[in-house]
C-alpha positions in Angstrom: -13.9 191.1 108.0 -11.3 192.1 106.1 -11.3 190.6 102.1 -8.3 188.8 100.8 -7.3 188.5 97.4 -6.8 185.1 96.4 -5.4 184.0 93.3 -7.7 181.9 90.8 -6.6 179.5 88.1 -5.5 181.2 84.9 -6.9 180.3 82.2 -4.8 182.2 79.8 -3.1 178.4 78.7 -4.8 175.6 79.4 -3.4 171.9 78.3 -5.5 169.6 77.0 -7.5 167.4 79.5 -6.2 163.8 78.4 -2.3 165.4 78.4 -3.1 167.4 82.2 -4.2 163.9 83.3 -2.0 162.0 81.8 0.8 164.5 83.3 -0.5 164.4 86.6 -0.4 160.6 87.0 3.8 160.5 85.4 5.3 163.6 87.0 5.8 162.0 90.4 7.9 164.0 92.8 11.1 163.2 92.9 12.5 161.0 96.2 15.4 161.1 98.3 16.9 157.4 98.8 16.9 156.0 101.8 19.2 153.2 103.6 18.2 149.9 101.4 15.6 148.0 103.4 13.1 145.2 102.9 9.9 147.5 102.0 6.1 146.3 103.7 3.2 146.7 101.3 1.8 149.5 102.1 -0.5 152.4 101.2 0.3 156.2 101.4 -2.9 157.9 102.8 -2.4 161.2 102.9 -3.5 162.3 106.4 -6.3 159.8 106.2 -6.8 158.2 109.6 -6.7 154.5 109.8 -6.0 153.9 113.7 -8.9 152.6 115.5 -10.7 154.3 118.3 -8.9 152.0 121.3 -5.5 150.6 120.7 -5.8 147.0 120.3 -4.4 145.1 123.5 -0.8 144.3 123.4 -1.2 141.1 124.2 -4.7 138.7 123.6 -6.2 137.4 126.2 -6.8 134.2 125.2 -7.2 132.1 128.6 -10.6 131.3 129.4 -12.5 132.6 132.4 -13.7 129.8 134.7 -16.8 132.0 136.1 -18.6 135.6 135.1 -16.7 137.3 137.8 -13.7 136.0 136.9 -14.6 137.3 133.3 -15.7 140.7 134.3 -12.9 141.0 136.7 -10.3 140.0 134.3 -11.9 142.1 131.8 -10.2 145.1 129.8 -10.8 149.1 130.0 -9.6 151.8 127.6 -10.2 155.5 127.1 -9.1 157.6 124.9 -9.3 161.6 124.5 -9.1 163.7 121.4 -9.1 167.9 121.3 -10.0 169.0 117.8 -9.2 172.5 116.0 -10.1 173.5 112.5 -10.7 176.2 110.7 -11.5 177.2 107.1 -10.5 180.3 105.2 -12.7 181.2 102.6 -11.9 183.7 99.4 -12.7 187.4 99.6 -16.1 188.1 101.8 -16.7 184.8 102.2 -17.6 183.7 105.2 -14.3 181.9 107.2 -15.2 179.2 110.0 -13.5 177.7 113.3 -14.2 175.5 116.1 -12.7 173.5 118.6 -14.4 170.4 120.2 -12.8 168.0 122.7 -13.8 164.9 123.4 -13.3 161.5 125.5 -14.7 158.2 126.0 -14.7 154.7 127.8 -14.7 151.2 126.4 -15.3 148.0 128.6 -14.9 144.2 127.4 -14.9 141.1 129.7 -12.4 138.2 129.7 -13.8 135.1 127.4 -16.4 132.7 129.1 -17.4 129.6 127.3 -16.2 131.8 124.2 -18.6 135.2 125.0 -17.5 137.8 125.3 -19.6 141.4 126.4 -18.1 144.7 125.6 -19.7 148.1 126.2 -18.3 151.9 125.3 -19.5 155.5 125.0 -18.2 158.7 124.5 -19.0 162.4 125.3 -17.8 165.7 123.6 -18.3 169.6 123.8 -18.0 172.8 121.2 -15.2 174.3 123.7 -15.5 177.5 120.8 -16.4 178.4 117.4 -18.0 180.8 115.4 -21.8 181.0 114.7 -22.3 177.5 113.4 -26.1 177.4 112.5 -27.0 180.4 111.3 -26.8 181.3 107.6 -24.3 183.8 106.0 -26.2 187.4 105.3 -24.7 187.7 101.9 -24.3 183.7 100.7 -27.0 181.6 102.4 -23.5 179.5 103.8 -23.5 177.6 106.8 -20.4 175.9 108.3 -19.2 172.8 106.3 -16.4 170.9 107.7 -16.6 173.0 111.6 -20.0 171.5 112.1 -19.4 168.1 112.0 -17.3 168.1 114.7 -20.4 168.4 117.3 -23.8 167.3 115.8 -25.2 168.2 112.4 -29.0 167.4 113.2 -28.5 170.6 116.0 -25.4 172.9 115.2 -26.0 176.0 117.1 -25.6 173.0 120.7 -22.6 173.4 122.7 -23.2 171.9 125.6 -21.8 168.4 126.7 -23.2 165.7 124.3 -22.7 162.2 124.4 -23.7 158.8 123.0 -23.5 155.3 123.5 -21.9 153.7 121.2 -21.2 149.7 121.8 -23.2 147.4 123.6 -22.3 144.0 122.1 -22.9 139.9 122.8 -19.6 138.4 120.8 -18.8 134.7 120.3 -15.3 133.7 119.5 -14.1 129.9 118.7 -10.6 129.4 117.0 -10.2 132.3 114.9 -13.5 133.6 113.7 -15.9 135.4 115.8 -19.9 136.0 115.7 -20.8 139.5 117.2 -24.7 140.5 117.9 -25.3 144.3 119.0 -23.3 147.6 118.3 -19.9 147.3 117.3 -17.1 149.1 115.2 -16.9 148.1 111.5 -14.0 148.6 108.8 -15.2 147.4 105.4 -14.1 149.3 102.0 -17.1 151.2 101.5 -18.8 151.4 105.2 -16.6 152.4 107.8 -15.7 154.7 110.5 -14.6 157.2 108.2 -13.2 158.8 111.6 -12.1 162.4 110.9 -14.1 164.3 113.3 -14.5 163.7 117.1 -15.9 160.3 117.1 -16.6 157.5 114.1 -19.6 155.7 112.7 -20.4 152.6 114.3 -23.0 149.6 113.4 -25.8 147.5 114.5 -26.2 143.9 113.6 -25.4 140.6 113.2 -21.6 140.4 111.9 -19.4 137.4 111.1 -16.0 137.0 111.2 -14.6 133.2 109.5 -10.8 132.7 109.3 -11.0 129.1 109.2 -9.1 129.0 105.7 -5.2 129.7 104.7 -4.9 133.0 104.3 -8.8 134.1 103.7 -11.5 136.0 105.8 -14.5 135.6 104.6 -17.2 138.4 106.6 -21.0 138.6 106.3 -23.6 140.5 108.1 -26.9 142.3 108.6 -27.3 145.8 109.8 -30.4 147.5 111.1 -29.1 150.6 113.2 -27.0 152.9 112.6 -24.7 155.6 115.0 -23.3 158.1 112.2 -20.0 160.5 112.6 -21.1 163.9 113.8 -24.3 163.2 115.3 -25.9 161.8 118.7 -28.6 159.2 117.9 -29.2 155.7 116.9 -30.9 155.2 113.5 -32.4 153.0 111.3 -30.7 152.2 108.2 -32.9 154.4 106.1 -33.1 156.9 108.5 -29.4 157.1 108.8 -29.5 158.5 104.6 -29.9 162.6 104.8 -28.3 163.6 107.8 -25.3 165.2 105.8 -26.2 167.9 103.3 -28.5 165.7 100.3 -28.2 167.5 97.5 -30.1 167.8 94.4 -32.2 165.1 92.5 -30.9 164.2 88.5 -34.3 167.2 87.6 -32.3 170.0 89.7 -35.0 170.2 92.6 -33.5 169.8 96.0 -33.5 166.3 97.3 -35.8 165.8 100.4 -35.2 162.0 101.4 -34.4 162.4 104.8 -36.5 161.0 107.0 -38.8 159.4 103.6 -36.6 156.1 102.8 -37.7 152.6 103.7 -35.5 149.8 103.5 -35.1 147.0 106.2 -31.8 146.9 106.6 -28.4 146.5 105.0 -26.5 143.2 104.1 -22.9 142.7 103.6 -20.9 140.1 102.3 -17.2 139.7 101.9 -13.7 137.9 101.0 -10.4 139.0 101.4 -7.8 136.5 100.4 -3.6 136.6 100.3 -2.9 135.1 97.6 0.8 135.5 97.5 3.6 137.1 99.8 2.9 140.3 98.4 -0.8 139.9 96.7 -4.2 140.3 98.4 -7.5 140.3 96.6 -11.0 141.2 98.3 -14.9 141.2 96.3 -17.5 142.8 98.7 -21.1 143.0 98.2 -23.4 145.9 99.5 -27.4 145.8 99.7 -29.1 148.2 101.1 -32.8 146.7 101.0 -35.0 149.2 98.3 -32.3 151.2 98.1 -29.3 150.0 96.4 -26.9 147.3 95.3 -23.3 148.0 95.6 -20.2 145.8 94.9 -16.8 146.2 95.2 -13.6 144.6 94.0 -9.8 145.2 94.4 -6.6 143.7 94.0 -3.3 145.1 95.0 0.3 143.4 94.8 3.7 144.2 95.4 6.9 143.5 93.3 10.8 143.6 94.3 12.4 146.5 91.8 15.7 147.3 92.1 16.8 148.3 95.8 12.6 149.0 96.2 9.6 147.7 96.1 6.6 148.3 93.1 3.5 148.6 94.1 0.3 148.0 91.7 -3.6 148.3 92.8 -6.9 148.1 90.9 -10.3 148.6 91.8 -13.9 148.5 90.5 -17.3 149.4 91.6 -20.3 148.9 90.2 -23.5 150.0 91.8 -27.3 149.9 90.8 -30.8 151.3 92.1 -32.8 148.6 94.3 -36.2 148.7 94.1 -37.9 152.3 93.9 -34.4 153.7 95.1 -36.3 154.2 98.7 -39.6 155.6 98.0 -41.8 155.9 94.9 -41.7 159.5 95.0 -38.2 160.9 92.5 -37.8 163.9 94.9 -38.1 161.2 98.0 -36.1 159.0 96.5 -32.3 158.4 97.2 -31.8 156.9 93.8 -34.1 157.1 90.5 -35.1 153.3 89.5 -32.6 151.9 87.0 -29.7 153.8 87.7 -26.3 152.4 87.6 -23.1 153.0 87.9 -19.6 152.0 87.3 -16.4 152.9 88.5 -12.5 152.5 88.1 -9.6 153.2 90.5 -5.9 152.1 89.4 -2.4 153.0 91.3 1.0 152.4 90.5 3.6 153.2 93.2 7.1 152.7 94.5 8.5 152.2 98.0 12.0 152.3 99.2 13.2 152.6 102.6 11.3 155.2 104.5 9.8 156.7 101.0 6.8 156.0 99.1 5.4 157.5 96.0 2.4 156.9 94.0 0.2 158.2 91.2 -2.7 157.1 91.3 -6.2 157.5 88.5 -10.3 157.2 89.4 -13.0 156.7 86.4 -16.2 157.1 87.1 -18.4 156.6 84.1 -21.6 158.9 82.2 -23.9 156.5 82.8 -25.5 157.8 86.0 -24.0 159.4 89.7 -21.5 156.6 92.0 -23.6 156.9 95.2 -23.2 155.6 98.1 -24.4 157.2 101.7 -21.9 159.9 102.9 -23.3 158.7 106.2 -21.8 155.4 106.0 -18.2 156.0 105.1 -15.8 157.5 102.3 -14.8 155.9 99.2 -11.7 153.4 99.0 -10.9 155.0 95.8 -6.8 155.3 95.6 -7.4 159.0 94.3 -9.6 159.9 97.7 -7.6 163.2 99.8 -9.4 164.3 103.0 -11.7 166.4 103.0 -13.3 165.9 100.4 -15.1 162.9 97.8 -16.1 161.8 94.7 -19.7 160.3 96.0 -22.8 161.5 94.2 -21.1 162.5 90.6 -20.6 160.5 87.1 -18.5 161.4 84.7 -15.6 161.9 86.7 -11.6 161.8 85.7 -9.3 162.0 89.0 -5.5 161.8 88.8 -3.6 162.0 92.5 0.2 162.1 93.5 0.9 160.5 97.2 4.1 160.9 98.9 5.1 159.8 102.3 8.4 160.0 104.5 9.0 157.9 107.6 11.3 159.6 109.8 13.9 157.4 111.5 15.9 160.0 113.0 12.5 160.9 114.9 10.6 157.8 115.5 6.9 158.4 115.5 7.0 161.3 113.4 5.7 161.0 109.2 5.1 163.4 106.9 2.6 162.7 104.1 1.5 165.0 101.0 -0.9 164.1 98.1 -2.0 166.5 94.7 -4.6 165.5 92.9 -7.0 167.4 90.0 -10.7 166.5 89.8 -12.3 166.7 86.9 -16.3 166.6 87.5 -19.3 167.7 85.1 -20.7 171.1 85.1 -22.2 172.4 88.3 -25.2 172.8 86.0 -25.2 169.2 84.6 -27.8 167.8 87.9 -28.1 164.2 86.5 -24.2 164.0 86.6 -23.0 166.7 89.8 -25.4 166.3 92.9 -24.0 168.8 94.9 -22.8 171.3 92.9 -19.4 171.2 93.3 -17.1 172.2 90.4 -14.0 171.0 89.2 -10.9 171.5 91.5 -7.3 171.1 92.5 -6.2 170.1 95.6 -3.3 169.7 98.0 -2.6 167.9 101.3 -0.1 168.1 103.4 0.2 166.2 106.5 2.5 165.8 109.7 2.1 163.5 112.3 4.0 162.3 115.3 3.2 159.3 118.4 4.8 160.7 121.1 7.3 158.2 123.1 8.2 157.7 126.7 6.1 159.4 129.2 3.8 160.8 126.9 3.2 157.3 125.2 -0.3 156.9 124.0 -0.8 160.6 122.8 -0.5 161.1 119.0 -0.9 164.6 117.2 -1.5 165.4 113.6 -1.3 168.8 111.5 -3.2 168.5 108.5 -3.0 171.5 105.6 -5.6 171.7 102.9 -5.9 173.8 100.2 -8.8 173.4 97.0 -8.4 175.5 93.9 -10.8 176.1 91.3 -10.7 174.3 88.0 -14.3 174.7 86.8 -17.0 177.5 86.3 -18.8 178.6 89.0 -20.7 180.9 87.2 -20.0 183.9 89.7 -22.5 182.1 92.7 -21.8 181.8 95.6 -23.7 178.5 96.5 -20.8 177.2 93.6 -17.8 178.3 95.7 -18.5 178.9 99.2 -16.8 175.8 101.2 -16.4 174.1 98.3 -13.0 176.1 95.7 -10.4 178.6 96.5 -10.4 178.1 99.9 -7.4 177.1 102.7 -8.1 174.1 105.2 -6.1 173.8 108.8 -6.7 170.8 111.1 -5.1 170.1 114.2 -5.7 166.4 116.0 -4.9 165.4 119.2 -5.1 162.1 120.3 -4.6 160.8 123.8 -5.6 156.4 124.1 -5.0 154.7 127.4 
């Protein structure tokens, strides 16, 4: 493989860390002003997939079926096809990776019969083309980090057609509320579909959503199983943790908790309330039996400012270990007993017409690692940029600029960009750095387009990511390859019908 000369961060001039964070938070990109229109309170997502796997019906069927045959006869079918091309270009002699995946699925949901509905769905996918994603590189010992997630991380060498049953539920509707039992798609701040590969996460259990109070939604549930993104099988709550790379323990030993965690399930309760015309508050709690308890709160608001709208947001996260952390043996536990973590994330943004821009900051304290299984979803911090996370670290300072523009002249076309600095603990500080990730800077640029007319239902996205090194890697490949000084290119096509 030819050697590429990649630029390294210039160490001859370095601003103080606090000043760099301040500059990154305040230097917003110049905005070209569009024609005034009253903006909605939105959140720049910078390439983050937000659409559900299947589109919601344009007009919900509210007419009750009078018999079971009628309920099934008036049921709704939905289908989806996704093509995903991905490539990672590492620096110098480090290995590069590429993959092309294709998936297709369908779901069916009956009409309501005495308030009851049945839903079922599944998805199949295949590796159409890729280099070797399973064999460690002979020089560095590295394997694919991103591309393998298109298929099955538990069997990266599999190339044949693969599939899994995803939804199978019984749902009861009354008034504006629902009670769902079985396998279903759930979206909460911390446990979510994280739909950034071919097929998202699904959860199994009992889920209640009450919407009987004005401007208020109460959510609660008990989950006993999960179908993790990039895997083919359903697993228990404890068994789902560790399917992705587990990093190291606080003592620096390889974490071996995969398959060794004991938990009876995951309990979730949340309240979301529209406080005012532009103000929303939500509070959630996640109790993972014998693993951890995590609490999350967020307040977002908007105020008219000039010809646009000022947006403000704040998040707080608190987490503590429950019981033994999954196993009395520290090397087999997910979290050490007595550990706690705090995180704060803030946003200041502005919207005018087709433009949106925001400055974002996240602080994770040094009291401990911020932990939430990557298998269950991605964190909702405002500084999040796709293809990297802040989970697994403590003592983090992160600042990011996000911006977006919707093209009025080309309906359905949207451009987004994000740039952030992420200051992590030293890679050898294993108490606070679980994955050996150095401090880094990241640039994301995304174009999305929803096709009109005869191609309605087809959506495309082109996502480019660059990650540059800021921290010390001590010249060791394990702290560099697939982590920093790399380029990522993603091309995604979705067709919903």
